[in-house]
Gaussian input, Z-matrix of N, CA and C with variables (Angstrom, degrees):
# hf/3-21g

backbone

0 1
 N
 C     1     B1
 C     2     B2     1     A1
 N     3     B3     2     A2     1     D1
 C     4     B4     3     A3     2     D2
 C     5     B5     4     A4     3     D3
 N     6     B6     5     A5     4     D4
 C     7     B7     6     A6     5     D5
 C     8     B8     7     A7     6     D6
 N     9     B9     8     A8     7     D7
 C    10    B10     9     A9     8     D8
 C    11    B11    10    A10     9     D9
 N    12    B12    11    A11    10    D10
 C    13    B13    12    A12    11    D11
 C    14    B14    13    A13    12    D12
 N    15    B15    14    A14    13    D13
 C    16    B16    15    A15    14    D14
 C    17    B17    16    A16    15    D15
 N    18    B18    17    A17    16    D16
 C    19    B19    18    A18    17    D17
 C    20    B20    19    A19    18    D18
 N    21    B21    20    A20    19    D19
 C    22    B22    21    A21    20    D20
 C    23    B23    22    A22    21    D21
 N    24    B24    23    A23    22    D22
 C    25    B25    24    A24    23    D23
 C    26    B26    25    A25    24    D24
 N    27    B27    26    A26    25    D25
 C    28    B28    27    A27    26    D26
 C    29    B29    28    A28    27    D27
 N    30    B30    29    A29    28    D28
 C    31    B31    30    A30    29    D29
 C    32    B32    31    A31    30    D30
 N    33    B33    32    A32    31    D31
 C    34    B34    33    A33    32    D32
 C    35    B35    34    A34    33    D33
 N    36    B36    35    A35    34    D34
 C    37    B37    36    A36    35    D35
 C    38    B38    37    A37    36    D36
 N    39    B39    38    A38    37    D37
 C    40    B40    39    A39    38    D38
 C    41    B41    40    A40    39    D39
 N    42    B42    41    A41    40    D40
 C    43    B43    42    A42    41    D41
 C    44    B44    43    A43    42    D42
 N    45    B45    44    A44    43    D43
 C    46    B46    45    A45    44    D44
 C    47    B47    46    A46    45    D45
 N    48    B48    47    A47    46    D46
 C    49    B49    48    A48    47    D47
 C    50    B50    49    A49    48    D48
 N    51    B51    50    A50    49    D49
 C    52    B52    51    A51    50    D50
 C    53    B53    52    A52    51    D51
 N    54    B54    53    A53    52    D52
 C    55    B55    54    A54    53    D53
 C    56    B56    55    A55    54    D54
 N    57    B57    56    A56    55    D55
 C    58    B58    57    A57    56    D56
 C    59    B59    58    A58    57    D57
 N    60    B60    59    A59    58    D58
 C    61    B61    60    A60    59    D59
 C    62    B62    61    A61    60    D60
 N    63    B63    62    A62    61    D61
 C    64    B64    63    A63    62    D62
 C    65    B65    64    A64    63    D63
 N    66    B66    65    A65    64    D64
 C    67    B67    66    A66    65    D65
 C    68    B68    67    A67    66    D66
 N    69    B69    68    A68    67    D67
 C    70    B70    69    A69    68    D68
 C    71    B71    70    A70    69    D69
 N    72    B72    71    A71    70    D70
 C    73    B73    72    A72    71    D71
 C    74    B74    73    A73    72    D72
 N    75    B75    74    A74    73    D73
 C    76    B76    75    A75    74    D74
 C    77    B77    76    A76    75    D75
 N    78    B78    77    A77    76    D76
 C    79    B79    78    A78    77    D77
 C    80    B80    79    A79    78    D78
 N    81    B81    80    A80    79    D79
 C    82    B82    81    A81    80    D80
 C    83    B83    82    A82    81    D81
 N    84    B84    83    A83    82    D82
 C    85    B85    84    A84    83    D83
 C    86    B86    85    A85    84    D84
 N    87    B87    86    A86    85    D85
 C    88    B88    87    A87    86    D86
 C    89    B89    88    A88    87    D87
 N    90    B90    89    A89    88    D88
 C    91    B91    90    A90    89    D89
 C    92    B92    91    A91    90    D90
 N    93    B93    92    A92    91    D91
 C    94    B94    93    A93    92    D92
 C    95    B95    94    A94    93    D93
 N    96    B96    95    A95    94    D94
 C    97    B97    96    A96    95    D95
 C    98    B98    97    A97    96    D96
 N    99    B99    98    A98    97    D97
 C   100   B100    99    A99    98    D98
 C   101   B101   100   A100    99    D99
 N   102   B102   101   A101   100   D100
 C   103   B103   102   A102   101   D101
 C   104   B104   103   A103   102   D102
 N   105   B105   104   A104   103   D103
 C   106   B106   105   A105   104   D104
 C   107   B107   106   A106   105   D105
 N   108   B108   107   A107   106   D106
 C   109   B109   108   A108   107   D107
 C   110   B110   109   A109   108   D108
 N   111   B111   110   A110   109   D109
 C   112   B112   111   A111   110   D110
 C   113   B113   112   A112   111   D111
 N   114   B114   113   A113   112   D112
 C   115   B115   114   A114   113   D113
 C   116   B116   115   A115   114   D114
 N   117   B117   116   A116   115   D115
 C   118   B118   117   A117   116   D116
 C   119   B119   118   A118   117   D117
 N   120   B120   119   A119   118   D118
 C   121   B121   120   A120   119   D119
 C   122   B122   121   A121   120   D120
 N   123   B123   122   A122   121   D121
 C   124   B124   123   A123   122   D122
 C   125   B125   124   A124   123   D123
 N   126   B126   125   A125   124   D124
 C   127   B127   126   A126   125   D125
 C   128   B128   127   A127   126   D126
 N   129   B129   128   A128   127   D127
 C   130   B130   129   A129   128   D128
 C   131   B131   130   A130   129   D129
 N   132   B132   131   A131   130   D130
 C   133   B133   132   A132   131   D131
 C   134   B134   133   A133   132   D132
 N   135   B135   134   A134   133   D133
 C   136   B136   135   A135   134   D134
 C   137   B137   136   A136   135   D135
 N   138   B138   137   A137   136   D136
 C   139   B139   138   A138   137   D137
 C   140   B140   139   A139   138   D138
 N   141   B141   140   A140   139   D139
 C   142   B142   141   A141   140   D140
 C   143   B143   142   A142   141   D141
 N   144   B144   143   A143   142   D142
 C   145   B145   144   A144   143   D143
 C   146   B146   145   A145   144   D144
 N   147   B147   146   A146   145   D145
 C   148   B148   147   A147   146   D146
 C   149   B149   148   A148   147   D147
 N   150   B150   149   A149   148   D148
 C   151   B151   150   A150   149   D149
 C   152   B152   151   A151   150   D150
 N   153   B153   152   A152   151   D151
 C   154   B154   153   A153   152   D152
 C   155   B155   154   A154   153   D153
 N   156   B156   155   A155   154   D154
 C   157   B157   156   A156   155   D155
 C   158   B158   157   A157   156   D156
 N   159   B159   158   A158   157   D157
 C   160   B160   159   A159   158   D158
 C   161   B161   160   A160   159   D159
 N   162   B162   161   A161   160   D160
 C   163   B163   162   A162   161   D161
 C   164   B164   163   A163   162   D162
 N   165   B165   164   A164   163   D163
 C   166   B166   165   A165   164   D164
 C   167   B167   166   A166   165   D165
 N   168   B168   167   A167   166   D166
 C   169   B169   168   A168   167   D167
 C   170   B170   169   A169   168   D168
 N   171   B171   170   A170   169   D169
 C   172   B172   171   A171   170   D170
 C   173   B173   172   A172   171   D171
 N   174   B174   173   A173   172   D172
 C   175   B175   174   A174   173   D173
 C   176   B176   175   A175   174   D174
 N   177   B177   176   A176   175   D175
 C   178   B178   177   A177   176   D176
 C   179   B179   178   A178   177   D177

   B1=1.4485
   B2=1.5333
   B3=1.2922
   B4=1.4584
   B5=1.5332
   B6=1.3302
   B7=1.4650
   B8=1.5212
   B9=1.3277
   B10=1.4668
   B11=1.5255
   B12=1.3329
   B13=1.4609
   B14=1.5216
   B15=1.3298
   B16=1.4591
   B17=1.5266
   B18=1.3294
   B19=1.4656
   B20=1.5189
   B21=1.3311
   B22=1.4629
   B23=1.5296
   B24=1.3202
   B25=1.4599
   B26=1.5240
   B27=1.3261
   B28=1.4623
   B29=1.5272
   B30=1.3281
   B31=1.4664
   B32=1.5188
   B33=1.3341
   B34=1.4628
   B35=1.5320
   B36=1.3310
   B37=1.4660
   B38=1.5259
   B39=1.3236
   B40=1.4591
   B41=1.5252
   B42=1.3189
   B43=1.4637
   B44=1.5232
   B45=1.3284
   B46=1.4654
   B47=1.5235
   B48=1.3318
   B49=1.4628
   B50=1.5277
   B51=1.3301
   B52=1.4647
   B53=1.5209
   B54=1.3193
   B55=1.4635
   B56=1.5292
   B57=1.3234
   B58=1.4695
   B59=1.5269
   B60=1.3213
   B61=1.4671
   B62=1.5205
   B63=1.3269
   B64=1.4625
   B65=1.5256
   B66=1.3237
   B67=1.4664
   B68=1.5228
   B69=1.3263
   B70=1.4650
   B71=1.5241
   B72=1.3265
   B73=1.4660
   B74=1.5240
   B75=1.3218
   B76=1.4625
   B77=1.5274
   B78=1.3323
   B79=1.4671
   B80=1.5268
   B81=1.3383
   B82=1.4661
   B83=1.5204
   B84=1.3155
   B85=1.4666
   B86=1.5240
   B87=1.3227
   B88=1.4631
   B89=1.5286
   B90=1.3415
   B91=1.4631
   B92=1.5237
   B93=1.3218
   B94=1.4592
   B95=1.5288
   B96=1.3202
   B97=1.4615
   B98=1.5278
   B99=1.3430
   B100=1.4634
   B101=1.5214
   B102=1.3195
   B103=1.4549
   B104=1.5220
   B105=1.3303
   B106=1.4642
   B107=1.5203
   B108=1.3278
   B109=1.4608
   B110=1.5274
   B111=1.3308
   B112=1.4695
   B113=1.5296
   B114=1.3245
   B115=1.4680
   B116=1.5231
   B117=1.3321
   B118=1.4595
   B119=1.5233
   B120=1.3297
   B121=1.4646
   B122=1.5257
   B123=1.3076
   B124=1.4645
   B125=1.5287
   B126=1.3317
   B127=1.4607
   B128=1.5221
   B129=1.3177
   B130=1.4692
   B131=1.5313
   B132=1.3468
   B133=1.4733
   B134=1.5333
   B135=1.3350
   B136=1.4640
   B137=1.5265
   B138=1.3269
   B139=1.4646
   B140=1.5235
   B141=1.3220
   B142=1.4662
   B143=1.5286
   B144=1.3356
   B145=1.4652
   B146=1.5252
   B147=1.3280
   B148=1.4585
   B149=1.5252
   B150=1.3192
   B151=1.4637
   B152=1.5214
   B153=1.3162
   B154=1.4659
   B155=1.5242
   B156=1.3245
   B157=1.4668
   B158=1.5253
   B159=1.3378
   B160=1.4591
   B161=1.5245
   B162=1.3199
   B163=1.4686
   B164=1.5255
   B165=1.3246
   B166=1.4609
   B167=1.5254
   B168=1.3219
   B169=1.4600
   B170=1.5241
   B171=1.3212
   B172=1.4547
   B173=1.5256
   B174=1.3424
   B175=1.4565
   B176=1.5235
   B177=1.3343
   B178=1.4685
   B179=1.5004
   A1=109.43
   A2=115.32
   A3=120.93
   A4=110.82
   A5=115.83
   A6=120.25
   A7=109.74
   A8=115.70
   A9=119.58
   A10=111.07
   A11=116.75
   A12=121.34
   A13=109.64
   A14=116.28
   A15=119.72
   A16=107.93
   A17=116.49
   A18=119.67
   A19=111.90
   A20=116.82
   A21=120.99
   A22=110.63
   A23=115.82
   A24=120.91
   A25=111.12
   A26=116.57
   A27=121.58
   A28=110.56
   A29=117.23
   A30=121.00
   A31=110.31
   A32=116.63
   A33=121.17
   A34=110.69
   A35=116.52
   A36=121.46
   A37=110.79
   A38=117.73
   A39=120.75
   A40=111.96
   A41=117.92
   A42=120.59
   A43=110.56
   A44=116.91
   A45=119.83
   A46=111.07
   A47=118.41
   A48=119.70
   A49=111.27
   A50=117.51
   A51=119.93
   A52=110.62
   A53=116.87
   A54=121.40
   A55=111.35
   A56=117.32
   A57=121.35
   A58=110.35
   A59=117.58
   A60=120.72
   A61=110.43
   A62=117.95
   A63=121.74
   A64=111.17
   A65=117.47
   A66=121.30
   A67=110.34
   A68=117.60
   A69=120.96
   A70=111.08
   A71=116.79
   A72=120.58
   A73=111.08
   A74=117.15
   A75=120.42
   A76=110.37
   A77=117.06
   A78=120.72
   A79=110.60
   A80=117.21
   A81=121.12
   A82=110.56
   A83=117.42
   A84=121.17
   A85=110.46
   A86=117.37
   A87=121.88
   A88=111.51
   A89=116.45
   A90=120.72
   A91=112.85
   A92=117.53
   A93=123.55
   A94=111.47
   A95=116.09
   A96=122.45
   A97=108.58
   A98=116.37
   A99=120.35
   A100=110.53
   A101=115.07
   A102=122.12
   A103=113.31
   A104=113.80
   A105=120.67
   A106=111.60
   A107=116.43
   A108=120.90
   A109=110.87
   A110=116.13
   A111=121.01
   A112=110.70
   A113=116.03
   A114=120.61
   A115=110.35
   A116=116.01
   A117=119.85
   A118=111.34
   A119=116.81
   A120=120.84
   A121=111.72
   A122=117.49
   A123=120.23
   A124=111.26
   A125=117.60
   A126=119.51
   A127=115.67
   A128=119.81
   A129=120.01
   A130=111.35
   A131=120.30
   A132=118.35
   A133=112.74
   A134=116.79
   A135=119.54
   A136=111.13
   A137=117.55
   A138=120.19
   A139=111.67
   A140=117.15
   A141=120.55
   A142=109.87
   A143=116.44
   A144=120.72
   A145=110.93
   A146=117.04
   A147=121.60
   A148=111.29
   A149=116.91
   A150=120.87
   A151=111.29
   A152=116.70
   A153=120.69
   A154=110.40
   A155=116.99
   A156=121.53
   A157=111.37
   A158=117.47
   A159=119.63
   A160=111.67
   A161=118.23
   A162=119.68
   A163=110.86
   A164=117.38
   A165=120.70
   A166=111.03
   A167=117.43
   A168=120.00
   A169=112.98
   A170=118.11
   A171=120.02
   A172=110.25
   A173=116.31
   A174=121.00
   A175=112.60
   A176=117.61
   A177=120.88
   A178=112.09
   D1=136.38
   D2=-176.14
   D3=-78.63
   D4=139.03
   D5=176.19
   D6=-72.37
   D7=138.29
   D8=179.99
   D9=-85.30
   D10=-40.84
   D11=179.72
   D12=-119.58
   D13=143.61
   D14=171.83
   D15=-78.95
   D16=168.81
   D17=-178.97
   D18=-62.69
   D19=-40.25
   D20=-179.86
   D21=-63.90
   D22=-42.67
   D23=179.46
   D24=-67.02
   D25=-37.45
   D26=179.78
   D27=-65.36
   D28=-43.01
   D29=178.38
   D30=-63.98
   D31=-42.70
   D32=178.31
   D33=-62.07
   D34=-39.49
   D35=178.93
   D36=-61.60
   D37=-47.34
   D38=-177.85
   D39=-67.32
   D40=-37.26
   D41=177.94
   D42=-65.75
   D43=-46.19
   D44=-178.94
   D45=-68.81
   D46=-38.00
   D47=178.93
   D48=-66.73
   D49=-36.98
   D50=175.26
   D51=-65.00
   D52=-37.95
   D53=177.04
   D54=-64.88
   D55=-40.49
   D56=178.38
   D57=-62.96
   D58=-44.98
   D59=179.13
   D60=-66.41
   D61=-39.81
   D62=178.62
   D63=-62.03
   D64=-46.06
   D65=179.30
   D66=-65.04
   D67=-38.54
   D68=177.08
   D69=-62.44
   D70=-40.59
   D71=178.21
   D72=-65.34
   D73=-39.68
   D74=177.90
   D75=-62.81
   D76=-41.60
   D77=178.68
   D78=-63.94
   D79=-40.85
   D80=178.69
   D81=-61.61
   D82=-44.55
   D83=179.90
   D84=-68.55
   D85=-41.56
   D86=-177.58
   D87=-60.97
   D88=-45.04
   D89=-178.30
   D90=-91.84
   D91=1.45
   D92=176.81
   D93=55.13
   D94=50.51
   D95=179.83
   D96=-81.86
   D97=137.07
   D98=-178.01
   D99=-128.11
   D100=168.06
   D101=174.73
   D102=75.64
   D103=-152.62
   D104=-177.64
   D105=-67.17
   D106=-26.56
   D107=177.58
   D108=-62.58
   D109=-30.57
   D110=177.14
   D111=-63.10
   D112=-44.65
   D113=179.18
   D114=-63.19
   D115=-43.66
   D116=179.08
   D117=-64.45
   D118=-40.71
   D119=-178.37
   D120=-66.78
   D121=-24.86
   D122=178.97
   D123=-85.73
   D124=-44.07
   D125=-170.00
   D126=-95.01
   D127=-21.96
   D128=177.68
   D129=-63.59
   D130=-44.75
   D131=175.89
   D132=-60.59
   D133=-34.49
   D134=178.12
   D135=-65.97
   D136=-44.17
   D137=179.84
   D138=-66.73
   D139=-35.26
   D140=175.71
   D141=-64.64
   D142=-45.89
   D143=177.46
   D144=-59.51
   D145=-45.36
   D146=-178.47
   D147=-62.58
   D148=-41.43
   D149=178.98
   D150=-64.53
   D151=-46.23
   D152=179.36
   D153=-63.37
   D154=-44.47
   D155=-178.37
   D156=-60.92
   D157=-48.68
   D158=-176.66
   D159=-69.37
   D160=-37.20
   D161=177.98
   D162=-67.78
   D163=-38.20
   D164=179.95
   D165=-64.34
   D166=-46.53
   D167=-176.52
   D168=-82.82
   D169=-16.80
   D170=176.00
   D171=-72.24
   D172=-33.27
   D173=179.61
   D174=-74.37
   D175=-23.30
   D176=-177.99
   D177=-77.40

């Protein structure tokens, strides 16, 4: 089975995804968002990043 990501790309993916979640958490704390909106505010940017990342590297 063919590898989808190289090791360098995989490390870059995890670093950037951690950064996206970290920035989302800072925004949640800054604007004092509570409830289910807090969960959405943290994970929607991550899913958008993941979708863009996989589509970009799938085409290469």
